[in-house]
C-alpha positions as CSV (number, residue, x, y, z in Angstrom):
1,M,-67.2,19.8,252.5
2,T,-68.3,17.3,250.7
3,A,-71.9,16.6,248.8
4,D,-74.8,15.5,250.0
5,A,-76.3,12.0,249.4
6,S,-79.5,12.8,249.5
7,L,-79.5,15.5,246.9
8,H,-80.7,14.8,243.5
9,P,-77.8,14.7,241.5
10,E,-79.5,17.1,238.7
11,D,-80.1,19.4,242.1
12,P,-78.7,22.7,241.4
13,E,-77.4,22.7,245.2
14,Y,-76.2,19.0,245.0
15,I,-74.0,20.1,242.0
16,E,-73.0,23.2,244.0
17,H,-71.8,21.3,246.5
18,L,-69.4,19.1,244.3
19,I,-67.9,22.6,242.6
20,Q,-67.0,24.1,246.6
21,D,-65.2,20.4,247.0
22,N,-63.0,20.4,243.6
23,T,-62.4,24.4,244.5
24,N,-60.4,23.1,247.8
25,L,-59.4,20.0,247.1
26,A,-57.0,22.1,244.1
27,E,-56.6,24.0,247.2
28,Q,-54.3,21.6,249.3
29,V,-53.0,20.0,246.6
30,K,-51.6,24.0,245.4
31,R,-50.4,24.7,249.1
32,L,-48.5,20.9,249.2
33,V,-47.0,21.5,245.3
34,R,-45.7,25.1,247.4
35,T,-44.4,23.1,250.6
36,E,-43.0,20.2,248.5
37,Y,-41.0,22.5,246.3
38,A,-39.5,25.4,249.5
39,L,-38.7,21.6,251.1
40,Y,-36.5,20.8,247.6
41,N,-34.9,24.9,247.8
42,T,-34.0,23.8,251.6
43,Q,-32.9,21.1,250.7
44,L,-30.9,21.8,247.9
45,E,-29.8,25.0,249.6
46,L,-28.5,22.4,252.7
47,D,-26.4,20.7,250.1
48,N,-24.9,23.8,248.3
49,Q,-23.7,24.3,252.1
50,M,-22.9,21.5,252.9
51,Q,-21.0,21.1,249.2
52,L,-19.2,24.8,250.5
53,Y,-17.9,23.9,253.3
54,K,-16.5,20.7,252.7
55,E,-14.6,22.5,250.1
56,L,-13.8,25.1,252.3
57,Y,-12.5,23.3,254.7
58,E,-10.0,22.2,251.7
59,A,-9.7,25.7,251.0
60,G,-8.3,26.1,254.3
61,K,-5.8,23.2,254.3
62,K,-4.1,25.1,251.4
63,L,-3.9,27.6,253.4
64,S,-1.2,26.2,255.7
65,S,1.9,28.4,253.5
66,T,4.1,30.4,255.2
67,N,4.3,32.9,252.2
68,I,1.6,35.7,252.4
69,D,1.3,35.6,248.0
70,S,0.6,31.5,248.2
71,L,-2.3,32.4,250.8
72,F,-3.9,35.4,249.1
73,Y,-3.6,33.4,245.7
74,E,-5.6,30.1,246.6
75,A,-7.9,32.8,248.8
76,G,-8.0,34.5,245.3
77,S,-9.3,31.4,243.2
78,F,-11.2,30.7,245.5
79,I,-13.5,32.7,245.5
80,T,-14.0,33.6,241.7
81,D,-13.9,30.0,240.9
82,R,-16.5,28.4,243.9
83,L,-18.6,32.1,245.9
84,N,-18.9,32.8,241.5
85,F,-18.1,36.6,243.4
86,G,-16.8,39.2,239.7
87,G,-13.2,40.1,241.3
88,F,-10.8,40.7,243.9
89,L,-7.9,43.1,244.7
90,V,-5.4,43.0,247.6
91,L,-4.0,45.4,248.7
92,E,-0.5,46.1,250.8
93,R,1.2,48.3,253.6
94,S,3.8,49.9,252.5
95,N,4.6,52.5,255.3
96,Y,1.8,55.4,254.3
97,L,1.2,53.4,250.6
98,F,-1.2,50.8,250.5
99,R,-0.3,48.9,246.2
100,V,-2.0,46.3,245.2
101,K,-0.2,42.6,245.8
102,I,-2.9,41.2,244.0
103,S,-6.0,40.5,242.0
104,G,-7.7,38.3,240.2
105,G,-10.8,38.7,237.8
106,C,-12.8,41.8,236.3
107,C,-9.2,43.2,238.7
108,S,-7.3,41.7,236.4
109,G,-4.6,43.0,234.4
110,S,-3.9,46.6,232.4
111,I,-7.3,47.7,235.7
112,V,-5.1,47.7,238.1
113,P,-3.7,50.5,239.7
114,N,-0.4,51.3,240.3
115,A,0.6,51.9,244.3
116,T,-1.3,55.4,245.8
117,T,-1.6,57.1,248.4
118,S,-5.5,56.7,248.4
119,F,-6.3,54.0,249.9
120,Y,-3.9,54.3,253.1
121,K,-6.0,57.7,253.4
122,L,-9.0,56.0,252.7
123,F,-8.1,52.9,255.1
124,T,-6.8,55.1,257.7
125,D,-9.6,56.8,258.0
126,P,-11.7,56.8,261.1
127,E,-15.0,57.0,259.9
128,I,-14.5,54.5,258.0
129,I,-12.4,52.3,260.5
130,Q,-16.0,53.5,263.1
131,Q,-17.3,51.7,260.3
132,T,-15.8,48.0,260.1
133,G,-16.6,47.3,263.8
134,N,-14.6,44.3,265.8
135,D,-14.9,42.3,262.6
136,H,-13.4,45.0,260.2
137,I,-16.0,44.1,257.5
138,I,-17.2,46.7,255.5
139,S,-20.1,46.5,252.6
140,A,-19.9,49.0,250.6
141,T,-22.8,50.5,248.1
142,S,-22.6,53.8,245.9
143,G,-25.1,54.4,249.6
144,N,-21.7,54.2,251.7
145,S,-20.0,57.5,249.5
146,L,-16.7,57.4,251.0
147,L,-15.6,53.8,251.3
148,Y,-17.5,53.0,247.8
149,D,-16.0,56.5,245.7
150,G,-12.8,55.7,247.3
151,I,-12.3,51.9,246.3
152,K,-15.3,52.6,242.5
153,T,-12.5,54.8,240.9
154,H,-9.6,51.8,240.6
155,C,-11.8,49.1,240.2
156,F,-15.7,47.9,238.6
157,F,-17.2,47.2,242.5
158,D,-21.0,48.4,241.9
159,K,-21.0,46.7,244.8
160,L,-18.8,45.5,247.0
161,V,-17.4,44.2,250.4
162,T,-13.8,45.2,252.1
163,H,-12.1,43.0,255.0
164,L,-9.5,45.0,257.1
165,F,-6.6,42.8,258.0
166,Y,-4.2,43.5,261.2
167,I,-1.5,41.8,261.6
168,G,0.9,41.5,264.9
169,T,-0.2,44.8,267.2
170,D,-0.2,47.8,264.7
171,K,-3.1,49.8,264.8
172,I,-3.6,50.2,261.2
173,P,-4.4,47.2,258.6
174,A,-1.2,45.9,256.8
175,Y,-3.8,43.8,254.2
176,V,-6.9,45.1,253.1
177,L,-9.1,42.6,250.8
178,I,-12.0,43.2,248.3
179,V,-14.1,42.0,246.8
180,G,-17.1,42.7,244.7
181,N,-19.7,42.4,241.6
182,P,-20.1,44.1,238.4
183,V,-23.1,44.4,237.8
184,E,-23.3,42.5,234.5
185,N,-22.5,39.6,237.5
186,E,-24.7,36.9,236.8
187,F,-24.6,37.1,240.8
188,Y,-25.0,40.0,241.8
189,N,-27.7,40.4,243.9
190,D,-26.7,37.7,245.7
191,L,-24.0,39.9,247.5
192,I,-26.5,40.6,250.5
193,E,-26.2,39.4,253.7
194,N,-26.6,36.2,254.9
195,S,-26.5,35.2,251.3
196,I,-24.6,31.6,250.9
197,H,-21.7,33.3,248.8
198,M,-21.9,36.4,252.3
199,I,-21.5,33.2,254.3
200,G,-18.6,31.5,252.8
201,L,-17.0,34.5,252.2
202,G,-16.9,35.6,255.9
203,S,-16.1,31.9,256.6
204,L,-13.0,32.0,253.5
205,V,-12.0,34.6,255.4
206,S,-11.2,33.8,259.6
207,L,-9.8,31.1,257.7
208,L,-7.1,33.7,255.4
209,K,-6.6,35.8,258.8
210,N,-5.3,32.5,260.7
211,A,-3.0,32.0,257.7
212,L,-1.8,35.5,258.1
213,N,-0.8,35.7,261.6
214,N,0.3,32.4,262.0
215,A,2.5,33.0,258.3
216,F,3.5,36.7,259.8
217,H,4.7,35.0,263.4
218,Y,6.3,32.1,261.3
219,Q,8.2,35.2,259.7
220,E,8.6,36.8,262.1
221,L,10.4,33.8,264.1
222,V,12.7,33.0,260.5
223,K,13.7,37.2,261.7
224,E,14.8,36.3,264.7
225,R,17.0,33.3,264.0
226,E,18.6,34.9,261.2
227,L,19.3,37.6,263.1
228,L,20.4,35.4,266.5
229,E,22.7,33.7,263.5
230,I,23.9,36.4,262.7
231,K,25.1,36.9,266.0
232,V,25.4,33.9,267.6
233,Q,28.0,33.8,264.4
234,E,29.6,37.1,265.3
235,R,29.8,35.8,268.8
236,T,31.7,32.7,267.3
237,N,33.5,34.9,265.0
238,D,35.0,36.7,268.6
239,L,35.3,33.9,270.7
240,N,37.2,32.2,267.0
241,N,39.5,36.0,266.9
242,A,39.9,35.8,270.7
243,L,41.4,32.5,271.2
244,E,43.4,32.7,268.5
245,N,44.5,36.3,270.3
246,L,44.5,34.3,273.7
247,K,46.6,31.2,271.8
248,S,49.1,34.2,269.7
249,L,49.4,35.5,273.3
250,N,50.1,32.2,275.4
251,S,52.4,31.5,273.2
252,K,54.7,35.0,273.4
253,L,54.1,33.6,276.9
254,E,55.5,30.6,276.3
255,V,58.3,31.9,274.8
256,L,58.7,34.4,277.1
257,S,59.2,31.4,280.1
258,F,62.2,30.2,279.1
259,Q,63.5,33.5,277.2
260,D,65.9,35.8,278.3
261,E,64.7,39.1,278.8
262,L,68.0,41.0,279.3
263,T,69.8,39.0,275.9
264,G,67.2,37.1,274.3
265,L,68.9,34.1,274.6
266,Y,67.7,30.6,276.6
267,N,66.9,31.5,280.7
268,R,68.0,29.0,283.0
269,R,64.2,27.5,282.6
270,G,64.4,27.1,278.7
271,F,67.7,25.6,278.8
272,Y,66.2,22.7,281.7
273,I,63.6,22.7,278.6
274,F,65.0,21.4,275.7
275,G,68.3,20.5,276.9
276,E,67.0,17.7,279.0
277,K,65.0,16.7,276.0
278,F,68.3,16.3,274.1
279,F,70.2,15.0,276.9
280,S,67.7,12.0,276.6
281,M,67.9,11.4,272.5
282,A,71.4,11.2,272.6
283,K,71.3,8.7,275.7
284,R,68.8,7.1,273.0
285,K,70.5,6.8,270.1
286,K,74.6,6.5,272.2
287,T,75.8,10.3,270.3
288,S,78.2,12.2,272.4
289,L,77.3,15.9,274.0
290,L,78.9,18.1,275.8
291,I,78.0,21.3,278.2
292,M,80.2,24.5,278.0
293,Y,79.5,26.5,281.5
294,C,81.0,30.4,280.6
295,D,81.3,33.3,282.9
296,L,82.4,36.7,282.1
297,D,85.8,38.0,284.3
298,K,86.0,40.8,286.5
299,F,82.4,41.4,285.7
300,K,81.5,43.0,289.0
301,L,83.9,45.6,288.3
302,I,81.9,46.7,285.0
303,N,79.5,47.5,286.9
304,D,80.7,48.7,290.3
305,I,82.8,51.4,287.6
306,Y,80.7,51.9,284.6
307,G,77.3,51.3,286.1
308,H,74.6,48.8,285.7
309,K,73.6,49.9,282.2
310,E,77.6,49.0,281.0
311,G,77.0,46.0,282.3
312,D,73.6,45.3,280.4
313,C,75.7,46.1,277.6
314,A,78.4,43.7,278.4
315,L,75.7,41.1,278.9
316,K,74.4,41.7,276.0
317,T,77.3,41.7,273.9
318,T,78.3,38.5,275.7
319,A,75.2,37.1,274.2
320,S,75.9,38.2,270.6
321,I,79.0,37.0,269.9
322,L,78.1,33.8,271.3
323,K,75.2,33.6,269.3
324,N,77.5,33.7,265.8
325,T,80.0,32.0,266.7
326,C,78.3,28.5,267.9
327,R,75.7,26.4,265.8
328,D,72.3,27.4,264.9
329,Y,71.5,24.6,266.7
330,D,73.5,24.8,269.6
331,I,71.7,25.4,272.9
332,I,72.4,28.6,274.0
333,S,71.1,30.5,277.6
334,R,72.2,32.9,279.9
335,F,72.2,30.9,283.2
336,G,71.7,34.5,285.4
337,G,73.7,37.4,285.9
338,D,77.1,36.7,284.1
339,E,76.4,33.1,283.6
340,F,75.9,32.1,280.1
341,V,75.9,28.0,279.8
342,I,75.0,26.2,275.8
343,L,74.9,22.4,275.1
344,L,75.8,21.5,271.6
345,D,74.5,17.9,270.2
346,N,76.8,15.7,268.3
347,I,80.2,17.5,268.6
348,A,84.0,16.1,268.0
349,I,86.0,17.5,270.3
350,D,88.6,18.6,267.7
351,E,85.4,20.7,266.5
352,F,84.9,21.8,269.9
353,E,88.6,23.3,270.1
354,M,87.8,25.3,267.0
355,L,84.8,26.4,268.8
356,K,86.7,27.9,271.3
357,E,89.1,29.3,270.0
358,R,87.1,31.1,267.4
359,I,84.8,32.7,270.4
360,N,88.0,33.7,272.2
361,R,89.3,35.1,269.2
362,T,86.2,37.3,268.5
363,F,86.2,38.4,272.6
364,Y,89.1,39.8,272.0
365,D,88.9,41.1,268.2
366,Y,86.2,42.5,269.9
367,N,87.9,44.1,272.2
368,N,90.4,45.6,270.2
369,L,88.2,47.0,268.4
370,S,86.0,48.7,271.2
371,N,85.9,52.4,272.8
372,K,85.1,50.8,275.3
373,G,87.1,51.5,278.9
374,Y,86.1,48.4,279.8
375,Q,87.1,44.4,278.2
376,I,84.9,41.6,278.1
377,L,86.0,38.2,279.4
378,I,85.4,35.0,279.2
379,S,85.8,31.9,281.3
380,L,85.1,28.4,280.1
381,G,84.6,25.5,281.2
382,F,82.9,22.9,279.9
383,T,82.4,18.4,279.9
384,T,81.5,16.5,277.7
385,Y,78.7,13.4,278.3
386,S,79.7,10.0,276.1
387,P,77.1,7.0,276.3
388,E,79.6,4.5,276.3
389,L,80.9,5.7,279.6
390,D,78.4,7.9,281.7
391,Q,75.0,6.1,281.3
392,S,74.3,6.2,284.6
393,C,75.3,10.0,284.6
394,T,72.2,12.5,284.5
395,F,71.8,16.4,283.2
396,D,72.3,18.1,286.8
397,E,75.2,16.0,287.0
398,L,76.6,16.8,283.8
399,I,76.0,21.0,284.0
400,E,77.3,20.5,287.8
401,Q,80.4,19.0,286.1
402,A,80.6,21.4,283.7
403,D,79.8,24.3,286.4
404,K,84.1,22.4,288.0
405,K,85.1,22.6,285.6
406,L,84.9,26.7,284.9
407,Y,85.8,27.7,288.4
408,A,88.8,25.5,287.6
409,E,90.3,27.8,284.6
410,K,89.1,31.1,287.0
411,K,91.1,29.7,289.3
412,K,94.6,29.3,286.6
413,K,93.8,32.9,285.1
414,K,94.2,34.1,288.9
415,N,97.2,32.2,289.4
416,R,99.4,33.6,286.3
């Protein structure tokens, strides 16, 4: 309303109109100031929220460690330094105990309690679990006597909020975060629902929960890998042992494949394997070689009269005498039955004649001292390889020549 121009300035009605206009303008100004102040506060709150979420984003990037201690340390620092809460307490479940893992603010130092079963009873109480709801968050003041009284004995919170962290499929919280303000905290009254501090805390806890789950799964994978590495190492050790056993067994089988079971001498196969190597070397180096073919006389009579056990004994005795009279590096074999073939590398004829004499004398001495009802008699036939004369000779031909010499020797004995 404005003053009527037709009214006289000194007219009381005119003055009343002016006063009313002034009052209306003053009220309008007040409303504009209040609106501007409200807009300023809203802008300030939005700026604070934007800054908080920016800092939450940066804090979230720090919550990438797989070390759970580091995760709670970063979260705790943000709770006290940026969200301005008075303190925090992190409890970790171990079997039937909840022990303090990390703390900060007014919960630091000497006031942190030792491990106690009271926390376990408190956070596994059906009433408390029901109150946490699906988000596993519960706020407590002196009005919530069960939770408040259970925690108040361990920290100086007059107002608090708890977050329960379930890791994996366990139905009991693995960790409990308790955040609160003592009454002397300047932000004491900010611990209310929908405050920027509570909203920031909820966002931080969501980040922390994801980080904890990631850390838990990572640690589980590490454990599985360690167990797998142990199993792999065990299997590797088993495989190496099996390979060593197989190698040893193959070596034994290889030895057995060219070893005569009864006498321990080389068998026919073994004689050929090593004999042909010596024969090839003799050809290459142009050295001499001698093959001696041996046969027991009247061996069949020993078997027929005294039995095969005594026959075997005669064969083993023959093998022993041949090994003890020949050189260590000579190749001595039981070719089969009562036939023995010996390869003597790089031996002169006079040395061989001495060896023959030594063999015959050893058998003679044995028979004289033996209490057996029979004698072991041996016939010898030999042939030599000369690189100058026998370049075209084969190893088989050399053995065959020695065999013919043997039977010629046996024939002489029969004709005497």
